[in-house]
N, C-alpha and C positions, 0 to 999 in steps of 0.2 A: 179253675186251673186245669189246663189241658194235660199236664204231666203229673197229676196227682197219683201217687202209688199207694194202693191198699194192700199192704203186705210187707215183706222184708225188703230192706234196701241192700243191694249187692255190696259186699265188702264190709258190712256192719252187722254182724250176727248178734244174737242176744248176749248181753253182758258187755257190749262195747261201751267204753267210757269216754266222756267228753268233759273238757274243762269248763266250758261256758255254753250259754244259749247260742252264741254266735257260731261256735263249732258245730252244734246240732243243726243249725240252719244251713251251714256250708255243706254238711254231709248229706242234707236232704232227709234226715231222720225226723226232724221237726222244724219246719221252715219259719214260723213266726218267732220273732225275737222276744216278744212279751206275752202274747196271748197263750193261754194254756191249751186251747183247742185249735187244731189246724184242720180246716174243712169248710165246706159250703153247704148251705141249707138244701140245695138240690143235687149235691154230689155225695155228701156224707163226710165223715171225719176220718182222716188218714192217720192222725197221731194226737196224743194228749201228753201233757206234762203234769206230774204231781209234784208240786213245789211248796206245799203248805199254805197256799193262798186262801183256802176256804176252810172255815172252822168245822163244817159238817162232813168233810171227807172222812171215810173209814177205809183203812187198808188192812186186808187180811191175807195179803200175799197173792194167792191164786184167785181170790175174789176181792174186788174193789167196789165200794159204794162211792161213786164219784159225784161231786157236786157240780152242777152246770155253772155257767159264767153269768156275771151281771149282778148289780145291786150291792157290791162290796165296797166298803171304805178302804182305800189303799193303805192308810196309815194304821188303823186298828184291826184290819182284816175281818171285821164283823159286817154282817148284812145290815144295810140301812134302808133297803127297798126290795120289793118283790122281783123275782126273776121271771123272764118271759121265755116261751118256747120259740125263740128266734135265733138266727145266726148259728153259732157253734152248738148251742143246745139242740136246735132242730137238726143240725148235721148228725149229731150222735143218735138222735131218734131215728133218722133215716138209716143209719147203720143197723139199728135193731130190726127194722121192718125189712131191710134188703139183705141182711146177713153178711154185711161187710166187716172185715176185721179192722182193728185199730191198734197202732203201735203205742205202747205205754213206756214212758220215760219217767224215772223217779229222780228227784233232785235232793241234794243233801239237806236243804231247808225243810223238806217234808217230814213232819214228826211221825216217823214210823220205823220199826225195827228192820224193815225191808229196804230202807233208803241207803244210798251209798254214803260213806263218811265225808266225801268231798265231791264237788262237781255234779255231773249227771250221768246216769247209766240207762241204756236201753234194756228193758226187761221183758221183751217179747211181745207176741200178738195176743190180743184179747178180743172176745166177742161181746157185743152189747146185748146182754140177755134180757133186760127189761128196763123200762124207764117210767117214772111217775112224779107227780107233783106232791110236795110235802111241806110241812112247816118246820123251818130251821130253828137252831138254838136261839137265834135272836128274834124269833117270832114272825119272820117274814117268809113268804112263799119261795121255795127253791125247787129246782128240778134235779132229780137224782137218777143216776144211771148205774145199774149193776153190771159190772164187767167181770167176765170169767175167762181165765187164761186158757188158750188153746194148746193142745199137746202137753198138758201139765202132767207131772209125775208126782205122786204123793211122797212126802218126806218120810223116810223109814222111821218107824217108831223106835224110841230109845228104850233100853232095858231099865226097868225100875225095880230096885231091890226092896222087898217087903219082908219084914221080920215079924213072925207071930208064932206063938206056941200052939195055936189052935188049927191054923191052916197053912198050907204051902203057898208061895207066891203064884199068882195066876200066870200062865204062859203068855209070852208076847210073840207076835209074828210080824214080819215085814210084808208089806203089800204094795203093789204097783197098780196105778189107775191108768187105763188107756181110754182116750176119747176119740171117737171118729170125727174127723173134720170133713164135712161134705163140700162138694164142689158148688159153692154158692153162685158162681158165675153162670153155670148151666141152669140152675134153678131160676135165676132172674130172667134168663132168656125165655124159658118156658112160660113164666108168669106174664112177661111182656107180650108173648105170642097170643095169649088168650085174654089180654087186657085185664089181667088180675081178677077175672071172673072164675068162680068155683065151677068145675066141670060136672059136678053132681047136681047142684041146685041153681047155678047161674048167678048167685049173689056175689057182689063186689063190695068188700069192706073198705071204708075210707077212714083213715086215721089222721092225726095232726101232721104226721110226716109223710102223708101220701097214702096210696092204696096198699093194703096189706095182703 
């Protein structure tokens, strides 16, 4: 797809709400009407939707363990066959090796305290920190992707009242976490210039999603 955008879509900042998948597609935030992963194996994934489709998904807010696509029974939502590192799964793996960000959208049907009460909500950019093959709850092979939110700020700690005749409550402090977001486009150009060979030892590492 020539006009695939890896990053924010103008006029749709984080927190933007959408009534339906069709509205998401029309806005260009997530183009597929049904597929949870928007992307190509040789381009990367520009967006994903968390909608409760896979039983092995884990949502921790700023960290998501996302289950790849394939092998799922559409009625029971259970895995009935193994997943392969192809299509959208390979696209997400490509994001990991190339440092491409992915837009994350949560749907109301996704069983998570971070999901919107209705419709769909764009929840910002994440990076694919790692991916691996695993055994899912239903016993079949699945591909898992760890997504970490970019530019995330830690939620302030709440005060907890403790009562004791022996010791006083421990002090609580608010903290803010700042993460540096590097210019991955520049890094990719340098890697391509040297054909992904290490400039120290000359080794070129090949992975399932291409050279690393």
